Biopython code that builds the backbone (N, CA, C, O; Angstrom):
import numpy as np
from Bio.PDB.StructureBuilder import StructureBuilder

atoms = [
    (1, "MET", "N", (104.826, 144.686, 53.984)),
    (1, "MET", "CA", (104.051, 145.630, 54.753)),
    (1, "MET", "C", (103.031, 146.343, 53.866)),
    (1, "MET", "O", (101.908, 146.617, 54.289)),
    (2, "LYS", "N", (103.439, 146.639, 52.626)),
    (2, "LYS", "CA", (102.529, 147.318, 51.708)),
    (2, "LYS", "C", (101.343, 146.409, 51.371)),
    (2, "LYS", "O", (100.213, 146.877, 51.229)),
    (3, "GLN", "N", (101.612, 145.111, 51.245)),
    (3, "GLN", "CA", (100.544, 144.166, 50.930)),
    (3, "GLN", "C", (99.518, 144.095, 52.062)),
    (3, "GLN", "O", (98.321, 143.954, 51.814)),
    (4, "ILE", "N", (99.991, 144.192, 53.291)),
    (4, "ILE", "CA", (99.075, 144.197, 54.437)),
    (4, "ILE", "C", (98.204, 145.446, 54.396)),
    (4, "ILE", "O", (97.004, 145.371, 54.661)),
    (5, "ALA", "N", (98.792, 146.590, 54.066)),
    (5, "ALA", "CA", (98.034, 147.836, 53.996)),
    (5, "ALA", "C", (96.991, 147.793, 52.883)),
    (5, "ALA", "O", (95.870, 148.269, 53.058)),
    (6, "VAL", "N", (97.359, 147.226, 51.749)),
    (6, "VAL", "CA", (96.413, 147.139, 50.630)),
    (6, "VAL", "C", (95.253, 146.212, 50.986)),
    (6, "VAL", "O", (94.093, 146.543, 50.743)),
    (7, "ARG", "N", (95.566, 145.054, 51.558)),
    (7, "ARG", "CA", (94.498, 144.128, 51.950)),
    (7, "ARG", "C", (93.611, 144.722, 53.038)),
    (7, "ARG", "O", (92.396, 144.523, 53.032)),
    (8, "THR", "N", (94.215, 145.444, 53.964)),
    (8, "THR", "CA", (93.440, 146.097, 55.018)),
    (8, "THR", "C", (92.477, 147.111, 54.408)),
    (8, "THR", "O", (91.310, 147.178, 54.795)),
    (9, "GLY", "N", (92.963, 147.887, 53.465)),
    (9, "GLY", "CA", (92.099, 148.859, 52.790)),
    (9, "GLY", "C", (90.952, 148.198, 52.051)),
    (9, "GLY", "O", (89.824, 148.690, 52.089)),
    (10, "TRP", "N", (91.224, 147.088, 51.379)),
    (10, "TRP", "CA", (90.161, 146.379, 50.668)),
    (10, "TRP", "C", (89.129, 145.809, 51.642)),
    (10, "TRP", "O", (87.929, 145.847, 51.366)),
    (11, "PHE", "N", (89.584, 145.288, 52.763)),
    (11, "PHE", "CA", (88.639, 144.772, 53.758)),
    (11, "PHE", "C", (87.757, 145.879, 54.323)),
    (11, "PHE", "O", (86.555, 145.688, 54.508)),
    (12, "ILE", "N", (88.358, 147.037, 54.597)),
    (12, "ILE", "CA", (87.569, 148.157, 55.118)),
    (12, "ILE", "C", (86.551, 148.607, 54.086)),
    (12, "ILE", "O", (85.393, 148.855, 54.421)),
    (13, "ALA", "N", (86.975, 148.714, 52.834)),
    (13, "ALA", "CA", (86.048, 149.119, 51.774)),
    (13, "ALA", "C", (84.923, 148.101, 51.614)),
    (13, "ALA", "O", (83.768, 148.481, 51.424)),
    (14, "ALA", "N", (85.247, 146.821, 51.691)),
    (14, "ALA", "CA", (84.218, 145.783, 51.565)),
    (14, "ALA", "C", (83.237, 145.842, 52.727)),
    (14, "ALA", "O", (82.032, 145.680, 52.531)),
    (15, "MET", "N", (83.740, 146.073, 53.933)),
    (15, "MET", "CA", (82.834, 146.152, 55.083)),
    (15, "MET", "C", (81.958, 147.394, 55.024)),
    (15, "MET", "O", (80.782, 147.337, 55.383)),
    (16, "LEU", "N", (82.512, 148.508, 54.580)),
    (16, "LEU", "CA", (81.693, 149.708, 54.437)),
    (16, "LEU", "C", (80.645, 149.536, 53.344)),
    (16, "LEU", "O", (79.510, 149.988, 53.491)),
    (17, "GLY", "N", (81.030, 148.876, 52.237)),
    (17, "GLY", "CA", (80.050, 148.593, 51.177)),
    (17, "GLY", "C", (78.962, 147.646, 51.639)),
    (17, "GLY", "O", (77.788, 147.849, 51.328)),
    (18, "ALA", "N", (79.335, 146.617, 52.374)),
    (18, "ALA", "CA", (78.341, 145.693, 52.910)),
    (18, "ALA", "C", (77.427, 146.402, 53.906)),
    (18, "ALA", "O", (76.230, 146.124, 53.961)),
    (19, "SER", "N", (77.993, 147.317, 54.691)),
    (19, "SER", "CA", (77.174, 148.088, 55.632)),
    (19, "SER", "C", (76.159, 148.947, 54.889)),
    (19, "SER", "O", (74.999, 149.036, 55.289)),
    (20, "ALA", "N", (76.602, 149.576, 53.810)),
    (20, "ALA", "CA", (75.682, 150.409, 53.016)),
    (20, "ALA", "C", (74.578, 149.560, 52.401)),
    (20, "ALA", "O", (73.420, 149.977, 52.372)),
    (21, "LEU", "N", (74.924, 148.373, 51.909)),
    (21, "LEU", "CA", (73.902, 147.489, 51.344)),
    (21, "LEU", "C", (72.903, 147.031, 52.401)),
    (21, "LEU", "O", (71.702, 146.985, 52.135)),
    (22, "ILE", "N", (73.373, 146.699, 53.570)),
    (22, "ILE", "CA", (72.481, 146.241, 54.635)),
    (22, "ILE", "C", (71.549, 147.358, 55.076)),
    (22, "ILE", "O", (70.358, 147.126, 55.283)),
    (23, "VAL", "N", (72.079, 148.570, 55.221)),
    (23, "VAL", "CA", (71.244, 149.695, 55.649)),
    (23, "VAL", "C", (70.234, 150.046, 54.566)),
    (23, "VAL", "O", (69.082, 150.340, 54.883)),
    (24, "SER", "N", (70.629, 150.024, 53.309)),
    (24, "SER", "CA", (69.672, 150.330, 52.234)),
    (24, "SER", "C", (68.626, 149.229, 52.101)),
    (24, "SER", "O", (67.487, 149.500, 51.720)),
    (25, "TRP", "N", (68.996, 148.011, 52.405)),
    (25, "TRP", "CA", (68.035, 146.902, 52.369)),
    (25, "TRP", "C", (67.004, 147.043, 53.483)),
    (25, "TRP", "O", (65.849, 146.654, 53.312)),
    (26, "GLN", "N", (67.412, 147.597, 54.619)),
    (26, "GLN", "CA", (66.482, 147.791, 55.730)),
    (26, "GLN", "C", (65.478, 148.887, 55.419)),
    (26, "GLN", "O", (64.381, 148.889, 55.977)),
    (27, "GLY", "N", (65.822, 149.807, 54.551)),
    (27, "GLY", "CA", (64.867, 150.811, 54.115)),
    (27, "GLY", "C", (65.033, 152.166, 54.775)),
    (27, "GLY", "O", (64.633, 153.171, 54.188)),
    (28, "THR", "N", (65.592, 152.237, 55.946)),
    (28, "THR", "CA", (65.766, 153.520, 56.625)),
    (28, "THR", "C", (67.244, 153.890, 56.617)),
    (28, "THR", "O", (68.043, 153.341, 57.376)),
    (29, "TRP", "N", (67.592, 154.837, 55.738)),
    (29, "TRP", "CA", (68.988, 155.238, 55.628)),
    (29, "TRP", "C", (69.242, 156.411, 56.569)),
    (29, "TRP", "O", (68.821, 157.537, 56.304)),
    (30, "THR", "N", (69.930, 156.135, 57.660)),
    (30, "THR", "CA", (70.366, 157.172, 58.588)),
    (30, "THR", "C", (71.836, 156.933, 58.910)),
    (30, "THR", "O", (72.354, 155.826, 58.760)),
    (31, "ALA", "N", (72.483, 157.985, 59.350)),
    (31, "ALA", "CA", (73.896, 157.867, 59.707)),
    (31, "ALA", "C", (74.081, 156.939, 60.901)),
    (31, "ALA", "O", (75.045, 156.177, 60.960)),
    (32, "VAL", "N", (73.162, 157.006, 61.840)),
    (32, "VAL", "CA", (73.269, 156.155, 63.030)),
    (32, "VAL", "C", (73.118, 154.679, 62.656)),
    (32, "VAL", "O", (73.832, 153.827, 63.185)),
    (33, "ALA", "N", (72.195, 154.379, 61.753)),
    (33, "ALA", "CA", (72.011, 152.993, 61.321)),
    (33, "ALA", "C", (73.253, 152.487, 60.601)),
    (33, "ALA", "O", (73.670, 151.347, 60.805)),
    (34, "PHE", "N", (73.848, 153.334, 59.755)),
    (34, "PHE", "CA", (75.070, 152.940, 59.048)),
    (34, "PHE", "C", (76.220, 152.699, 60.020)),
    (34, "PHE", "O", (76.960, 151.724, 59.887)),
    (35, "ILE", "N", (76.364, 153.586, 60.993)),
    (35, "ILE", "CA", (77.438, 153.434, 61.990)),
    (35, "ILE", "C", (77.234, 152.166, 62.799)),
    (35, "ILE", "O", (78.195, 151.444, 63.067)),
    (36, "ASN", "N", (76.001, 151.883, 63.190)),
    (36, "ASN", "CA", (75.723, 150.678, 63.973)),
    (36, "ASN", "C", (76.049, 149.406, 63.192)),
    (36, "ASN", "O", (76.662, 148.482, 63.728)),
    (37, "VAL", "N", (75.638, 149.364, 61.929)),
    (37, "VAL", "CA", (75.890, 148.174, 61.115)),
    (37, "VAL", "C", (77.386, 148.013, 60.846)),
    (37, "VAL", "O", (77.912, 146.902, 60.916)),
    (38, "ALA", "N", (78.068, 149.107, 60.541)),
    (38, "ALA", "CA", (79.512, 149.033, 60.289)),
    (38, "ALA", "C", (80.269, 148.623, 61.551)),
    (38, "ALA", "O", (81.249, 147.882, 61.481)),
    (39, "PHE", "N", (79.811, 149.105, 62.697)),
    (39, "PHE", "CA", (80.432, 148.717, 63.965)),
    (39, "PHE", "C", (80.279, 147.223, 64.199)),
    (39, "PHE", "O", (81.241, 146.547, 64.567)),
    (40, "LEU", "N", (79.083, 146.708, 63.989)),
    (40, "LEU", "CA", (78.860, 145.277, 64.194)),
    (40, "LEU", "C", (79.625, 144.427, 63.181)),
    (40, "LEU", "O", (80.136, 143.362, 63.527)),
    (41, "LEU", "N", (79.707, 144.888, 61.941)),
    (41, "LEU", "CA", (80.477, 144.144, 60.934)),
    (41, "LEU", "C", (81.973, 144.175, 61.233)),
    (41, "LEU", "O", (82.691, 143.240, 60.878)),
    (42, "SER", "N", (82.448, 145.226, 61.876)),
    (42, "SER", "CA", (83.883, 145.296, 62.190)),
    (42, "SER", "C", (84.274, 144.293, 63.264)),
    (42, "SER", "O", (85.447, 143.939, 63.380)),
    (43, "LEU", "N", (83.321, 143.835, 64.040)),
    (43, "LEU", "CA", (83.631, 142.870, 65.095)),
    (43, "LEU", "C", (84.001, 141.499, 64.533)),
    (43, "LEU", "O", (84.760, 140.759, 65.160)),
    (44, "VAL", "N", (83.474, 141.156, 63.361)),
    (44, "VAL", "CA", (83.751, 139.837, 62.777)),
    (44, "VAL", "C", (85.229, 139.689, 62.393)),
    (44, "VAL", "O", (85.872, 138.751, 62.866)),
    (45, "PRO", "N", (85.800, 140.574, 61.553)),
    (45, "PRO", "CA", (87.223, 140.395, 61.231)),
    (45, "PRO", "C", (88.134, 140.653, 62.430)),
    (45, "PRO", "O", (89.223, 140.086, 62.516)),
    (46, "LEU", "N", (87.690, 141.506, 63.353)),
    (46, "LEU", "CA", (88.492, 141.736, 64.550)),
    (46, "LEU", "C", (88.593, 140.461, 65.381)),
    (46, "LEU", "O", (89.667, 140.129, 65.881)),
    (47, "SER", "N", (87.489, 139.751, 65.530)),
    (47, "SER", "CA", (87.495, 138.498, 66.293)),
    (47, "SER", "C", (88.278, 137.406, 65.575)),
    (47, "SER", "O", (89.084, 136.711, 66.193)),
    (48, "VAL", "N", (88.047, 137.252, 64.283)),
    (48, "VAL", "CA", (88.747, 136.216, 63.518)),
    (48, "VAL", "C", (90.246, 136.505, 63.476)),
    (48, "VAL", "O", (91.057, 135.598, 63.664)),
    (49, "GLY", "N", (90.616, 137.758, 63.232)),
    (49, "GLY", "CA", (92.030, 138.130, 63.231)),
    (49, "GLY", "C", (92.674, 137.928, 64.596)),
    (49, "GLY", "O", (93.825, 137.499, 64.680)),
    (50, "GLY", "N", (91.950, 138.229, 65.652)),
    (50, "GLY", "CA", (92.468, 138.002, 66.996)),
    (50, "GLY", "C", (92.685, 136.536, 67.289)),
    (50, "GLY", "O", (93.704, 136.161, 67.869)),
    (51, "LEU", "N", (91.740, 135.705, 66.894)),
    (51, "LEU", "CA", (91.896, 134.265, 67.103)),
    (51, "LEU", "C", (93.075, 133.709, 66.299)),
    (51, "LEU", "O", (93.841, 132.887, 66.803)),
    (52, "LEU", "N", (93.218, 134.155, 65.059)),
    (52, "LEU", "CA", (94.348, 133.708, 64.248)),
    (52, "LEU", "C", (95.673, 134.181, 64.848)),
    (52, "LEU", "O", (96.660, 133.446, 64.833)),
    (53, "PHE", "N", (95.691, 135.387, 65.366)),
    (53, "PHE", "CA", (96.905, 135.918, 65.989)),
    (53, "PHE", "C", (97.303, 135.095, 67.210)),
    (53, "PHE", "O", (98.477, 134.775, 67.396)),
    (54, "VAL", "N", (96.324, 134.759, 68.036)),
    (54, "VAL", "CA", (96.597, 133.957, 69.231)),
    (54, "VAL", "C", (97.064, 132.559, 68.829)),
    (54, "VAL", "O", (97.976, 132.008, 69.445)),
    (55, "TYR", "N", (96.445, 131.988, 67.802)),
    (55, "TYR", "CA", (96.842, 130.658, 67.337)),
    (55, "TYR", "C", (98.257, 130.667, 66.774)),
    (55, "TYR", "O", (99.031, 129.744, 67.028)),
    (56, "GLU", "N", (98.602, 131.705, 66.010)),
    (56, "GLU", "CA", (99.943, 131.793, 65.425)),
    (56, "GLU", "C", (101.021, 131.911, 66.492)),
    (56, "GLU", "O", (102.127, 131.402, 66.313)),
    (57, "ARG", "N", (100.716, 132.561, 67.575)),
    (57, "ARG", "CA", (101.707, 132.754, 68.634)),
    (57, "ARG", "C", (101.925, 131.487, 69.459)),
    (57, "ARG", "O", (102.796, 131.461, 70.328)),
    (58, "GLY", "N", (101.148, 130.442, 69.198)),
    (58, "GLY", "CA", (101.384, 129.164, 69.841)),
    (58, "GLY", "C", (100.713, 128.986, 71.187)),
    (58, "GLY", "O", (101.155, 128.162, 71.987)),
    (59, "PHE", "N", (99.675, 129.726, 71.453)),
    (59, "PHE", "CA", (98.982, 129.612, 72.729)),
    (59, "PHE", "C", (98.400, 128.224, 72.932)),
    (59, "PHE", "O", (98.440, 127.683, 74.037)),
    (60, "PHE", "N", (97.858, 127.649, 71.865)),
    (60, "PHE", "CA", (97.202, 126.344, 71.979)),
    (60, "PHE", "C", (98.178, 125.181, 71.844)),
    (60, "PHE", "O", (97.787, 124.036, 72.073)),
    (61, "SER", "N", (99.428, 125.432, 71.483)),
    (61, "SER", "CA", (100.404, 124.352, 71.315)),
    (61, "SER", "C", (100.676, 123.635, 72.628)),
    (61, "SER", "O", (100.823, 122.414, 72.652)),
    (62, "GLY", "N", (100.742, 124.381, 73.705)),
    (62, "GLY", "CA", (100.971, 123.765, 75.008)),
    (62, "GLY", "C", (99.842, 122.846, 75.422)),
    (62, "GLY", "O", (100.082, 121.777, 75.985)),
    (63, "PHE", "N", (98.617, 123.250, 75.149)),
    (63, "PHE", "CA", (97.467, 122.401, 75.469)),
    (63, "PHE", "C", (97.483, 121.121, 74.640)),
    (63, "PHE", "O", (97.252, 120.030, 75.161)),
    (64, "ALA", "N", (97.758, 121.265, 73.351)),
    (64, "ALA", "CA", (97.783, 120.090, 72.481)),
    (64, "ALA", "C", (98.900, 119.136, 72.899)),
    (64, "ALA", "O", (98.709, 117.920, 72.915)),
    (65, "TYR", "N", (100.057, 119.685, 73.234)),
    (65, "TYR", "CA", (101.180, 118.853, 73.663)),
    (65, "TYR", "C", (100.858, 118.137, 74.978)),
    (65, "TYR", "O", (101.174, 116.958, 75.138)),
    (66, "GLY", "N", (100.232, 118.849, 75.913)),
    (66, "GLY", "CA", (99.859, 118.241, 77.189)),
    (66, "GLY", "C", (98.845, 117.125, 77.029)),
    (66, "GLY", "O", (98.969, 116.078, 77.664)),
    (67, "PHE", "N", (97.848, 117.335, 76.190)),
    (67, "PHE", "CA", (96.854, 116.286, 75.963)),
    (67, "PHE", "C", (97.471, 115.083, 75.257)),
    (67, "PHE", "O", (97.098, 113.943, 75.533)),
    (68, "ARG", "N", (98.413, 115.332, 74.348)),
    (68, "ARG", "CA", (99.065, 114.229, 73.660)),
    (68, "ARG", "C", (99.885, 113.401, 74.651)),
    (68, "ARG", "O", (99.872, 112.172, 74.586)),
    (69, "ARG", "N", (100.594, 114.059, 75.561)),
    (69, "ARG", "CA", (101.376, 113.345, 76.580)),
    (69, "ARG", "C", (100.460, 112.601, 77.553)),
    (69, "ARG", "O", (100.764, 111.484, 77.970)),
    (70, "TRP", "N", (99.339, 113.229, 77.908)),
    (70, "TRP", "CA", (98.401, 112.611, 78.840)),
    (70, "TRP", "C", (97.762, 111.364, 78.224)),
    (70, "TRP", "O", (97.573, 110.350, 78.896)),
    (71, "ARG", "N", (97.438, 111.457, 76.946)),
    (71, "ARG", "CA", (96.840, 110.324, 76.253)),
    (71, "ARG", "C", (97.822, 109.155, 76.141)),
    (71, "ARG", "O", (97.428, 107.991, 76.208)),
    (72, "LYS", "N", (99.091, 109.481, 75.971)),
    (72, "LYS", "CA", (100.091, 108.433, 75.828)),
    (72, "LYS", "C", (100.397, 107.729, 77.144)),
    (72, "LYS", "O", (100.889, 106.601, 77.142)),
    (73, "SER", "N", (100.114, 108.378, 78.262)),
    (73, "SER", "CA", (100.422, 107.751, 79.553)),
    (73, "SER", "C", (99.396, 106.658, 79.834)),
    (73, "SER", "O", (98.225, 106.939, 80.090)),
    (74, "GLY", "N", (99.846, 105.431, 79.782)),
    (74, "GLY", "CA", (98.973, 104.274, 79.998)),
    (74, "GLY", "C", (99.676, 103.296, 80.917)),
    (74, "GLY", "O", (100.231, 103.697, 81.940)),
    (75, "THR", "N", (99.660, 102.019, 80.568)),
    (75, "THR", "CA", (100.330, 101.007, 81.377)),
    (75, "THR", "C", (101.834, 101.092, 81.170)),
    (75, "THR", "O", (102.311, 101.781, 80.268)),
    (76, "LYS", "N", (102.573, 100.383, 82.014)),
    (76, "LYS", "CA", (104.038, 100.416, 81.916)),
    (76, "LYS", "C", (104.524, 99.842, 80.591)),
    (76, "LYS", "O", (105.461, 100.363, 79.988)),
    (77, "ALA", "N", (103.880, 98.762, 80.141)),
    (77, "ALA", "CA", (104.301, 98.148, 78.880)),
    (77, "ALA", "C", (104.068, 99.107, 77.710)),
    (77, "ALA", "O", (104.913, 99.227, 76.823)),
    (78, "GLU", "N", (102.914, 99.790, 77.711)),
    (78, "GLU", "CA", (102.630, 100.755, 76.650)),
    (78, "GLU", "C", (103.624, 101.906, 76.690)),
    (78, "GLU", "O", (104.094, 102.356, 75.645)),
    (79, "ARG", "N", (103.952, 102.391, 77.902)),
    (79, "ARG", "CA", (104.908, 103.478, 78.023)),
    (79, "ARG", "C", (106.294, 103.059, 77.530)),
    (79, "ARG", "O", (106.991, 103.835, 76.877)),
    (80, "TYR", "N", (106.680, 101.832, 77.848)),
    (80, "TYR", "CA", (107.992, 101.355, 77.404)),
    (80, "TYR", "C", (108.050, 101.284, 75.881)),
    (80, "TYR", "O", (109.040, 101.693, 75.275)),
    (81, "LEU", "N", (106.979, 100.759, 75.257)),
    (81, "LEU", "CA", (106.947, 100.683, 73.797)),
    (81, "LEU", "C", (106.952, 102.072, 73.168)),
    (81, "LEU", "O", (107.612, 102.301, 72.155)),
    (82, "GLU", "N", (106.212, 102.996, 73.775)),
    (82, "GLU", "CA", (106.161, 104.351, 73.237)),
    (82, "GLU", "C", (107.486, 105.070, 73.410)),
    (82, "GLU", "O", (107.888, 105.849, 72.546)),
    (83, "GLU", "N", (108.176, 104.814, 74.530)),
    (83, "GLU", "CA", (109.479, 105.448, 74.749)),
    (83, "GLU", "C", (110.502, 104.972, 73.731)),
    (83, "GLU", "O", (111.305, 105.762, 73.236)),
    (84, "THR", "N", (110.475, 103.696, 73.423)),
    (84, "THR", "CA", (111.423, 103.195, 72.429)),
    (84, "THR", "C", (111.088, 103.722, 71.040)),
    (84, "THR", "O", (111.984, 104.009, 70.246)),
    (85, "ALA", "N", (109.805, 103.847, 70.751)),
    (85, "ALA", "CA", (109.409, 104.410, 69.451)),
    (85, "ALA", "C", (109.677, 105.901, 69.393)),
    (85, "ALA", "O", (109.971, 106.441, 68.326)),
    (86, "ALA", "N", (109.578, 106.570, 70.530)),
    (86, "ALA", "CA", (109.748, 108.023, 70.560)),
    (86, "ALA", "C", (111.209, 108.432, 70.454)),
    (86, "ALA", "O", (111.496, 109.597, 70.178)),
    (87, "GLU", "N", (112.134, 107.513, 70.663)),
    (87, "GLU", "CA", (113.547, 107.863, 70.541)),
    (87, "GLU", "C", (113.884, 108.310, 69.126)),
    (87, "GLU", "O", (114.797, 109.110, 68.921)),
    (88, "ASN", "N", (113.153, 107.798, 68.164)),
    (88, "ASN", "CA", (113.398, 108.156, 66.773)),
    (88, "ASN", "C", (112.676, 109.439, 66.367)),
    (88, "ASN", "O", (113.028, 110.066, 65.368)),
    (89, "GLU", "N", (111.673, 109.822, 67.138)),
    (89, "GLU", "CA", (110.875, 111.000, 66.804)),
    (89, "GLU", "C", (111.316, 112.187, 67.640)),
    (89, "GLU", "O", (111.890, 112.027, 68.717)),
    (90, "ALA", "N", (111.045, 113.354, 67.141)),
    (90, "ALA", "CA", (111.318, 114.571, 67.912)),
    (90, "ALA", "C", (110.211, 114.742, 68.941)),
    (90, "ALA", "O", (109.039, 114.513, 68.641)),
    (91, "ASP", "N", (110.578, 115.142, 70.145)),
    (91, "ASP", "CA", (109.603, 115.273, 71.219)),
    (91, "ASP", "C", (108.895, 116.623, 71.190)),
    (91, "ASP", "O", (107.829, 116.768, 71.789)),
    (92, "GLU", "N", (109.457, 117.598, 70.516)),
    (92, "GLU", "CA", (108.854, 118.916, 70.466)),
    (92, "GLU", "C", (107.702, 118.943, 69.461)),
    (92, "GLU", "O", (107.810, 118.362, 68.381)),
    (93, "PRO", "N", (106.606, 119.611, 69.808)),
    (93, "PRO", "CA", (105.508, 119.728, 68.849)),
    (93, "PRO", "C", (105.891, 120.660, 67.704)),
    (93, "PRO", "O", (106.699, 121.569, 67.895)),
    (94, "PRO", "N", (105.329, 120.451, 66.531)),
    (94, "PRO", "CA", (105.637, 121.350, 65.409)),
    (94, "PRO", "C", (105.097, 122.748, 65.685)),
    (94, "PRO", "O", (104.139, 122.913, 66.440)),
    (95, "GLY", "N", (105.708, 123.737, 65.080)),
    (95, "GLY", "CA", (105.292, 125.123, 65.281)),
    (95, "GLY", "C", (103.931, 125.382, 64.659)),
    (95, "GLY", "O", (103.517, 124.674, 63.741)),
    (96, "PRO", "N", (103.240, 126.390, 65.155)),
    (96, "PRO", "CA", (101.918, 126.710, 64.616)),
    (96, "PRO", "C", (102.012, 127.280, 63.198)),
    (96, "PRO", "O", (103.059, 127.776, 62.782)),
    (97, "SER", "N", (100.931, 127.200, 62.488)),
    (97, "SER", "CA", (100.868, 127.708, 61.112)),
    (97, "SER", "C", (100.850, 129.229, 61.116)),
    (97, "SER", "O", (100.489, 129.859, 62.110)),
    (98, "ARG", "N", (101.245, 129.802, 59.992)),
    (98, "ARG", "CA", (101.162, 131.245, 59.810)),
    (98, "ARG", "C", (100.195, 131.510, 58.664)),
    (98, "ARG", "O", (100.230, 130.824, 57.643)),
    (99, "PHE", "N", (99.343, 132.496, 58.836)),
    (99, "PHE", "CA", (98.327, 132.819, 57.857)),
    (99, "PHE", "C", (98.596, 134.208, 57.297)),
    (99, "PHE", "O", (98.996, 135.118, 58.022)),
    (100, "ALA", "N", (98.372, 134.357, 56.002)),
    (100, "ALA", "CA", (98.620, 135.643, 55.352)),
    (100, "ALA", "C", (97.551, 136.678, 55.687)),
    (100, "ALA", "O", (97.796, 137.879, 55.569)),
    (101, "MET", "N", (96.382, 136.232, 56.100)),
    (101, "MET", "CA", (95.272, 137.152, 56.322)),
    (101, "MET", "C", (95.119, 137.597, 57.775)),
    (101, "MET", "O", (94.181, 138.328, 58.095)),
    (102, "THR", "N", (96.010, 137.177, 58.648)),
    (102, "THR", "CA", (95.861, 137.510, 60.063)),
    (102, "THR", "C", (95.911, 139.012, 60.299)),
    (102, "THR", "O", (94.983, 139.581, 60.874)),
    (103, "TYR", "N", (96.973, 139.651, 59.867)),
    (103, "TYR", "CA", (97.127, 141.077, 60.141)),
    (103, "TYR", "C", (96.142, 141.955, 59.372)),
    (103, "TYR", "O", (95.633, 142.916, 59.948)),
    (104, "PRO", "N", (95.847, 141.672, 58.092)),
    (104, "PRO", "CA", (94.817, 142.487, 57.434)),
    (104, "PRO", "C", (93.445, 142.381, 58.122)),
    (104, "PRO", "O", (92.744, 143.384, 58.260)),
    (105, "LEU", "N", (93.067, 141.183, 58.548)),
    (105, "LEU", "CA", (91.798, 141.040, 59.261)),
    (105, "LEU", "C", (91.826, 141.793, 60.580)),
    (105, "LEU", "O", (90.883, 142.509, 60.916)),
    (106, "LEU", "N", (92.890, 141.631, 61.312)),
    (106, "LEU", "CA", (93.010, 142.263, 62.620)),
    (106, "LEU", "C", (93.028, 143.787, 62.500)),
    (106, "LEU", "O", (92.322, 144.479, 63.234)),
    (107, "PHE", "N", (93.829, 144.304, 61.582)),
    (107, "PHE", "CA", (93.938, 145.752, 61.433)),
    (107, "PHE", "C", (92.665, 146.375, 60.870)),
    (107, "PHE", "O", (92.237, 147.430, 61.340)),
    (108, "SER", "N", (92.055, 145.740, 59.872)),
    (108, "SER", "CA", (90.838, 146.321, 59.299)),
    (108, "SER", "C", (89.706, 146.324, 60.316)),
    (108, "SER", "O", (88.963, 147.300, 60.421)),
    (109, "GLY", "N", (89.575, 145.238, 61.062)),
    (109, "GLY", "CA", (88.537, 145.205, 62.096)),
    (109, "GLY", "C", (88.785, 146.237, 63.172)),
    (109, "GLY", "O", (87.853, 146.899, 63.630)),
    (110, "LEU", "N", (90.032, 146.380, 63.580)),
    (110, "LEU", "CA", (90.366, 147.332, 64.636)),
    (110, "LEU", "C", (90.183, 148.773, 64.170)),
    (110, "LEU", "O", (89.623, 149.594, 64.896)),
    (111, "LEU", "N", (90.651, 149.080, 62.969)),
    (111, "LEU", "CA", (90.505, 150.449, 62.453)),
    (111, "LEU", "C", (89.048, 150.835, 62.270)),
    (111, "LEU", "O", (88.645, 151.936, 62.644)),
    (112, "LEU", "N", (88.255, 149.941, 61.698)),
    (112, "LEU", "CA", (86.844, 150.253, 61.502)),
    (112, "LEU", "C", (86.107, 150.312, 62.836)),
    (112, "LEU", "O", (85.210, 151.136, 63.013)),
    (113, "PHE", "N", (86.474, 149.455, 63.763)),
    (113, "PHE", "CA", (85.893, 149.456, 65.102)),
    (113, "PHE", "C", (86.115, 150.808, 65.777)),
    (113, "PHE", "O", (85.173, 151.410, 66.294)),
    (114, "LEU", "N", (87.362, 151.282, 65.772)),
    (114, "LEU", "CA", (87.679, 152.562, 66.398)),
    (114, "LEU", "C", (87.057, 153.742, 65.644)),
    (114, "LEU", "O", (86.601, 154.708, 66.257)),
    (115, "ALA", "N", (87.043, 153.655, 64.326)),
    (115, "ALA", "CA", (86.438, 154.742, 63.533)),
    (115, "ALA", "C", (84.936, 154.841, 63.787)),
    (115, "ALA", "O", (84.393, 155.944, 63.845)),
    (116, "MET", "N", (84.260, 153.707, 63.940)),
    (116, "MET", "CA", (82.820, 153.754, 64.175)),
    (116, "MET", "C", (82.499, 154.198, 65.605)),
    (116, "MET", "O", (81.448, 154.794, 65.841)),
    (117, "ILE", "N", (83.378, 153.920, 66.547)),
    (117, "ILE", "CA", (83.175, 154.467, 67.894)),
    (117, "ILE", "C", (83.305, 155.978, 67.859)),
    (117, "ILE", "O", (82.492, 156.688, 68.452)),
    (118, "ALA", "N", (84.325, 156.475, 67.167)),
    (118, "ALA", "CA", (84.514, 157.920, 67.049)),
    (118, "ALA", "C", (83.351, 158.551, 66.285)),
    (118, "ALA", "O", (82.865, 159.615, 66.669)),
    (119, "ALA", "N", (82.900, 157.903, 65.205)),
    (119, "ALA", "CA", (81.774, 158.447, 64.442)),
    (119, "ALA", "C", (80.490, 158.439, 65.268)),
    (119, "ALA", "O", (79.675, 159.355, 65.164)),
    (120, "GLY", "N", (80.316, 157.423, 66.074)),
    (120, "GLY", "CA", (79.129, 157.354, 66.929)),
    (120, "GLY", "C", (79.078, 158.500, 67.933)),
    (120, "GLY", "O", (78.018, 159.078, 68.175)),
    (121, "TYR", "N", (80.223, 158.820, 68.510)),
    (121, "TYR", "CA", (80.268, 159.963, 69.440)),
    (121, "TYR", "C", (80.132, 161.291, 68.702)),
    (121, "TYR", "O", (79.578, 162.247, 69.245)),
    (122, "ALA", "N", (80.630, 161.355, 67.476)),
    (122, "ALA", "CA", (80.541, 162.586, 66.695)),
    (122, "ALA", "C", (79.101, 162.886, 66.267)),
    (122, "ALA", "O", (78.712, 164.050, 66.164)),
    (123, "VAL", "N", (78.315, 161.843, 66.019)),
    (123, "VAL", "CA", (76.931, 162.021, 65.563)),
    (123, "VAL", "C", (76.045, 162.471, 66.719)),
    (123, "VAL", "O", (75.104, 163.239, 66.519)),
    (124, "GLN", "N", (76.339, 162.002, 67.917)),
    (124, "GLN", "CA", (75.468, 162.359, 69.052)),
    (124, "GLN", "C", (75.564, 163.772, 69.407)),
    (124, "GLN", "O", (74.894, 164.221, 70.337)),
]
sb = StructureBuilder()
sb.init_structure("model")
sb.init_model(0)
sb.init_chain("A")
sb.init_seg("    ")
for serial, (resi, resn, name, xyz) in enumerate(atoms, 1):
    if name == "N":
        sb.init_residue(resn, " ", resi, " ")
    sb.init_atom(name, np.array(xyz, "f"), 0.0, 1.0, " ", f" {name:<3s}", serial, name[0])
structure = sb.get_structure()
């Protein structure tokens, strides 16, 4: 859990630093410009972390298994050969992969996203 918190902190710091570089590169340094850039940058790890989270939970496993079964359904002779070959194999699909960066990406994107919404309302 501590490792997730440390990685989340590093991601937030990197996104805030990248936001500062982008705003200074644009030439007009304002709080609103910084908040806008940081908000948009927070959407990237939030989306990637969300996709990884959904993939880890096995949402796409059912689709892959269904397409594999659909592809195997052919003529009777092909089905008979596949059934005899499948007796030796496990019929269940393997579990989805787990990634170490899922939660740090998800949490850093979410925290920065919410912080920039709050900062945006505070500036107005």
